[in-house]
N, C-alpha and C positions, 0 to 999 in steps of 0.2 A: 242195344240196336246199333250196329256198326254205321249205319247210314246217317246217324246223328252224332257221330264222333265229333267233338268240338274242334279237333285239329284239322278236320277236313275243310274248314272254311277257307284255308289258304289256297287250295286247288280251285275251289269255286271262284274265289276272288281273282286269281290269276287268269282264269278263263274269261271272266267278266271283263276285265280291263283290256286284255289283248284282243278279245273279240270286238270290243268297241272301236278299236283302231280301224277295223275293216268296214265300219259303217260310213266312213267319210262324213260329209255333211248332210247326207240324205239316207237315214236309216231304212226308210221304207223301200229303197231300191236294193237292199242287201239282205234278203230274207234269211240266208244261212247264218250270217253274223247276228242278226236279230234273234234267231232261234237260240243260239248259244248264250247270248246276253240274257234272254228271258229265262232259260233253264237255270243258269248259274245264279241269277238274281233271286229267282224263286227258291233255289236251294238254300241260299243264305237266309231268306225270309223264314223258311221252314225251321232251320236250326235256331233262329232267334225265337220263334214261336214256341219251341220246345222249352226254352228257359227265357222268357221275355224279361228284359231288364232295361232300364233307362238310367244312365249315369246322373248323379246329382252334382252338376257343375254348371258354370255360366254358359258354356257353348251348348250344352244339352238343352238348357232352358230356352236359349235362342232358337234352336231347331224345332223344339216343341211349339213355340209360339209361331214360328214361320209356317209350320204345317197346319196349325189351326187357322192362320190367315188364308192359306190356300183353300182350305175347306170352306171357310166363310165366303170366299170369292165366288163359289158356285151360285148360291141364290142371288148374289149381287150381280153376277154376269147375266143370269137369266132375266133379271129385272131390266137390264139394259139391252135386251134383244140379242144377246150372244147365244148361239145354240149350244146345247149340251155337247154335241160332237166337237165343235170348235174348242169349247172349254176343256174337254177331256183330252183330245188328241193334240191340239196345238198349244194348249196352255199347261195343263197339269202333268201330262205324260212325261215330258222331258225333265220337269222339276222333281218328279217323283223319285228320280234316281238319287236325289240328295239323301234319301232314307238309308242309303248305304252307311251313313254315319251311325245309325242305330244298330246295324247288322254286323259290324266288325267287332268280335270279342278280343280286342287287343289286350293281352295280359303279360307280355314279356318283351324284352329288347329284341328277341328274334322275330316276333310278330311285326315290330316296327321296321326292322331290316327287310323283311319279306315284302312289305308294302312298298318301300323305297325301291327295292330290286325290281318289283313288278312294273313300276312306272318307268324305270330306266330301260327295261326290256321293251315295254310298249313304245318308248321313244325311239328305240332302235328299229322296231318294226315300222313305225311311222316314217322314219327316214327311208327305209327300203321301199315302201309303197310310193312315196313321193318320187324317188329316183326312177322307179319303174314307169310311172306316169310320164315323167319328163322324157325319158329315153324313147318311149313309144311315140312321142311327138317332137323328136329332136329338131326337126326342121324349123320349129317355131321358137326353140329355146333361146336363140340369140336376139329375138325381137320383143318378146313379151315378158312381163313379170310372171313368175312361175305359178302364181295363184290361178292363172287362166288354164295352165296345163294340169294342175293337180289341186283339186278342192281339199285335199288333205291339209294343205298349208293354212287353211282357215282354222283348223283345230290346233290349239296351242300346246301340243306336246313338246314343242321346242322350248317354250318358256319353262316348263317343268324340268325337262332334262338338263338344260343349261344351268339352271339355278342349283339343282341338287349337286351337279358336278363341281361348279365353282365354289360352293360352300363346303366342299370337302368330304362328301360321303365316302365311306370305305367299304361299302357292300360289294364292290367289284374293284379289281386292280386298276390303278391309273393307266396301265398299258392298254386297257380297254376303254376307259372313260375319256381320255384325252382325244383319241381318234373320233369317238362319238361326239365329243364337244365340237370338234372341227366340222363334222358333217352337219350337226344341228345349227351351228353358226352360219355356215355357208348357205344352208337352205333358208334360214331366217333372212339373210341379206337378199337372196334371190327372190324370196316371196314378196318382199317390199312393203310389208306393213310398217308404217312409221311407229306405231305403238309398240310392235315387237322389238324394233331396233332401239327404241328409247328404254324399254324394259331391260334388254340385254346390256346396254351401257350402264344403266342404273345398278344392275346386279353386280357387275365387275367393280364399279366405283364403290358401291356399298360394302362389298367384301374387302376392298382395300382399306376403307375407313375403319371397318371393324377390326381388321388385322393390326392396324396401327394402334388403335385404342387398347387392344388386349395384349399387344406385344408378342403375338404369335408368329410374326414374320410375314414377309410378302412373297415367299417362294411360290405358293399356289396361285396367288393373284397374278404374279409375273408370268407364270406358265400359261394360265388361262387367258391372260391378255395377249400373249404371243400367239396362242392358238387362234384366238378370235381375229387378230390382225391378219394372220396367214390365210384365214378363211375368206378374206376379201379378194384374194388373188383370182379365184375362178370368176367372181363377179366382174373384176376389171378386165379379164380376158374376154368375157362375153361382150362387154361394152365395146372393146376394140373390134371383136369379130362382127358386132352389129354394124359398125360403120363400114367394114369391108364387104359384108354380105348383102347390104341393102342394094348395091348396084347389080347383083347377080341373082338374088332370090326374092321374088315378089311375095308379099304377105297375102295369103289366100284365106285366112281365118275369117269366117263370116260373123256378123253380129250375133246370130243364133248360137254359133259354136262358142263364141266368147261368153255369151250369157249363160251357157250351160253350167258354169261354175259359180255364177252369181257374183262375180268380181269384175272391176274395171280392168282394162288392158293397159292403161298408161303405166309407165315406170314410176317408181316412188320418188318423192321429194320431201325432205325433212323440213324445208323452209317455205315452199310454195303451196298454196291451197290446191286441193284436188277436187275433182268434179263432184264428189259426194259430200263435201264439207257443208255446203249450204243446206242440203237435205237433212243432215244430222242436226243442224241448228233448228230448222223448222219443225222436225218431228219431236225434238225435246221440248220446244215451245208448246206444241200440241199436247204432249203428255202432261206438261205442267198445267195447262188449261183444264184438262180433264180431272187432274188431282184437285185443283181449286174448286171445281164443280161438285166433287164428291170426296172431300178430304179424309174422312175417317176410314172408310173401307175401299176407296177407289171405285173402279167400275168393273172389276172382275178380270180374271185371266182371259186372254185372247180378245180383248176389246179391239174393235176395228180401227185401223189407222189408214187414212187416205194415201194411196200409193204415190200420188203426185207430190206429196211432201217428202217421202223417203227417196224418190227418184228425181227430185228436183235437180236439174242440170245433167241428168243421166237418162233423158227421154229415149235416145236411140238404144241405149242398153235395155231399157224396159220393153221397147218394141221387139227387140231380139228375143227376150224372154217370152213375150206373148206369142210371137211367131213360132217359136220352137215348141211351145206347149199347146198351141192352137186355141187359146182362150185369153180373155182379158183379165187383168188384175187391178180392179178399181180400188182395192184396199188390201192391206196385209194385217198381220195380227201381232206385230211387235214393233219396237223402236230399237235403234242401235245404241242403247244405253240401259244397263241393268237398273241403275237408280231411277231413270225415267220410267222404265217399265214397272218397277215396284210402286212408284208413286201413283202411276195411272191405274194399275191393276189392283193393288192391295192397300193403298192409302197410308195413313199414319200407322195403322196396325202393322202393316208389313215393314215399314221403315223402322219401327221400334224393334221388331224382331231382328232385323239386320243389324241394328245398333248393338243389341245384346250379343249377337254372334261376334261382331267386330271387337267388342270389348273383351270377350272371352279369348279371341285370338291374340289380342295385344297383351294379355296377361298370362299367356300359356307357357312361358319359358321359366316358370318358377321351379323350385326344387321339387324333388320326389315325383318327377315325370319320367315316363318310360322313354327309352331311346337315347342315343348319344346327343349331346347338346348341339353340336354342329349340324347334325341331321335335322333336328327339330327346328333349328334356326333356318336351315335351307327350306324346309317345308313351309315355315311361316312366310319367308320371303317369296317363295313360289306362289303361295296363296295370294299374297299382295299383288304379285305380277298378274295373276289371272284376274283378280278383281279390277286392276287398272285397265286391262285389255277389255273387260266387259263393259267399261264405261263408254267405249266408242265402237262396240260391236254387238251383234245379236248372238254371239257365240254362247252366251249364258243359257240359251234355249236348246242347246245340243246336249245329248246324254253324256258325251265324253267329258264335257266341262263340269256337269253336275256330279259325275262320278269322281272326278279329280277333287273337287272342292269338298264333297262329303267325306272322302277317304282321308284327306289331309286334316279335316276337322276332327275326325275320329282319333288320329294320331296325336294331335295337339291336346285333346281332352283326356288322353289315357294317362292315368296316374299309377305310379308304382305301388303295389300292395304294401300296406303298413308293415307287415312282417319282414318285407325285403328292404326296407329303408335303412340306411346307415344310421347308427346312433349319433345323436347330436353331440 
């Protein structure tokens, strides 16, 4: 049966990841992309069902335990008055894409290279979509952080692309990768997420330290650093233009228009607190209180969080959201911290599963693994960057994020067949 040819998974995976880029941060508003995602993910699932296997390693154990905790959360959530609709659509559905970990039959170095290439292509598509959004609203580009102009900047394809390039992947020529690095870095700066900027800095410094410790030389780090520094030039030009244009071009973006992308309009500051910081603290405190009230299994996925905690200090922004959608938001179904969310939703059981996965990631660079070592190290660092961003963002509840993490976990868990291992 040709339709279950095991090599066909690459095409399905490529469609799945690239289609996810077109979903932005609101998949329900992009039905064509959702259709392609659904068909390709279902195709991968059918191929897995033809020969169902689960690897015997630490990461796989962690993922099995995590999905058991997600299933257990259903009766728990219902007992705390969460509806099945909210549990399924707001809680379980985005996390279900972590199952891509089980569906990828990675058996060769070429399979690893294909996955890396797919995410680099997706990062390039991501750049193109951001630039299209910004160009379409060019009159605001000099005034606002670009997350207001393109909700794509919420999705961390930049973290993935930058890390894979800096750590030296060779799946594409550097003549293509360094220009991509420039654009990714420029968009990261213009997007203004402090966590993204910190991760970008940490990636370059980490690569420099690794290069010094291994004696591989600093050439790639130097070039990457030069590209990153040069990428600040457009941002500096915009700041200069902002000062000159303020006198001639009034800002007409309404609170409802700004709220459309669910991000604040102020420019970023690495040292000064921003309007959402107090809300982050309050909502994490709330999540901790719910965890202590039900520590073993939490209170289930999509447990309600009062919106006055999340939007503390951003009341005008919340009113813009409510005016735009014509309804009130007395509560939401997430907190801006993956750890806080797991504590509140899945309790100690969920935290234990995450701990097992984390341990598996940390020990995944052993011998007899598929893929080039630098690529695997880049994937591990990219995963760490995604995890760090999820500590201060609700991005972990978007399908793009869970597809990234599940795919990278599958690469890190893939072992070279015993027959192909070099003799000791």
